[in-house]
C-alpha positions as CSV (number, residue, x, y, z in Angstrom):
1,M,20.1,9.8,-6.6
2,S,18.7,10.1,-3.1
3,S,19.4,13.0,-0.9
4,W,18.8,14.8,2.1
5,I,15.2,16.3,2.2
6,K,14.2,19.0,4.5
7,V,10.9,17.9,6.4
8,C,10.5,20.8,9.1
9,E,12.0,22.8,11.8
10,L,13.2,20.8,14.7
11,K,11.1,23.3,17.1
12,N,7.7,22.0,15.2
13,I,8.0,18.8,16.6
14,Y,7.5,18.5,20.4
15,P,9.7,16.2,22.5
16,A,8.3,12.8,23.0
17,T,5.9,12.9,19.9
18,G,6.0,12.2,16.2
19,V,4.7,13.9,13.0
20,C,3.7,12.6,9.4
21,A,5.4,14.2,6.3
22,L,5.0,13.6,2.8
23,V,8.7,12.9,1.6
24,D,9.4,12.2,-1.9
25,G,5.6,10.8,-2.1
26,K,5.8,8.8,1.0
27,Q,4.2,9.1,4.1
28,V,7.0,9.2,6.5
29,A,6.6,9.1,10.5
30,V,9.4,11.4,11.9
31,F,9.9,11.2,15.9
32,R,11.6,13.2,18.1
33,P,11.9,11.1,21.6
34,S,13.5,13.9,23.7
35,D,14.6,17.4,24.0
36,E,17.7,16.6,22.2
37,E,18.5,17.0,18.5
38,Q,17.9,13.3,17.6
39,V,15.4,12.2,15.5
40,Y,14.2,9.0,13.6
41,A,12.2,8.2,10.6
42,I,10.2,5.0,9.6
43,N,7.2,4.6,7.2
44,N,4.0,5.8,8.5
45,M,2.0,2.6,7.5
46,D,1.0,0.1,10.0
47,P,1.4,-3.3,8.3
48,F,-1.2,-4.7,10.7
49,A,-3.9,-2.3,10.6
50,R,-3.1,-1.2,6.9
51,A,-3.3,2.5,7.9
52,N,-1.1,5.5,7.9
53,V,-0.9,6.0,11.8
54,L,2.3,5.2,13.2
55,S,3.3,9.0,13.6
56,R,0.4,9.1,16.2
57,G,2.1,6.1,18.2
58,L,3.5,6.1,21.7
59,I,7.5,6.3,22.0
60,C,8.5,3.5,24.3
61,Q,11.6,1.8,25.3
62,H,12.3,-1.8,25.4
63,Q,15.8,-3.4,26.1
64,E,17.4,0.0,25.9
65,Q,16.0,0.6,22.2
66,L,13.6,3.1,21.3
67,W,10.2,1.8,19.6
68,V,6.9,3.2,18.6
69,A,3.8,1.3,19.6
70,S,0.9,1.6,17.1
71,P,-2.0,3.4,18.2
72,L,-4.3,1.0,16.5
73,K,-3.0,-2.5,17.2
74,K,-0.3,-1.9,19.6
75,Q,2.5,-3.7,17.9
76,R,5.9,-1.9,18.5
77,F,8.3,-1.1,15.7
78,N,12.0,-0.4,16.2
79,L,12.9,3.3,15.3
80,L,16.3,2.5,14.1
81,D,15.5,-0.5,11.8
82,G,11.7,-0.7,11.4
83,S,11.6,-4.2,12.8
84,C,8.4,-5.5,14.9
85,L,9.0,-6.5,18.3
86,E,5.9,-8.8,18.3
87,N,6.4,-10.5,15.1
88,S,9.9,-11.0,13.8
89,E,8.3,-11.6,10.0
90,V,7.0,-8.1,9.7
91,S,8.6,-4.7,9.6
92,V,8.3,-1.2,8.2
93,E,10.9,0.8,6.3
94,A,13.4,2.8,8.3
95,Y,15.0,5.7,7.1
96,K,18.2,7.8,8.0
97,A,17.1,11.0,9.9
98,R,19.1,14.2,11.3
99,V,19.0,17.6,12.3
100,S,21.0,20.0,10.4
101,D,20.7,23.7,11.1
102,G,17.4,23.6,13.2
103,F,15.7,21.6,10.4
104,V,14.8,17.8,10.5
105,E,16.0,16.1,7.2
106,V,15.1,12.6,5.9
107,H,17.1,10.5,3.6
108,L,15.3,8.0,1.5
């Protein structure tokens, strides 16, 4: 049975950045796009570079949606569903994320 797993305190993620967390044995990239209590979580593995680097990517906006640009090959991945903007045949796993009592939680 899956459940919400605490990752860290929200204050530990600076606005407009991401962090990597080991959640139930998976590397998960958790992003906080702004000062608000909104967070997103996707798999940290860049499928093009085959490296766990997405948490270090740049958060960007395209057509009113939030994406992260891989720091290595620059492909952009949607923070809601993990789809790749440059190649519709490739995606990363997206996870539910929330802030509860000041803590970031991820649901796998």
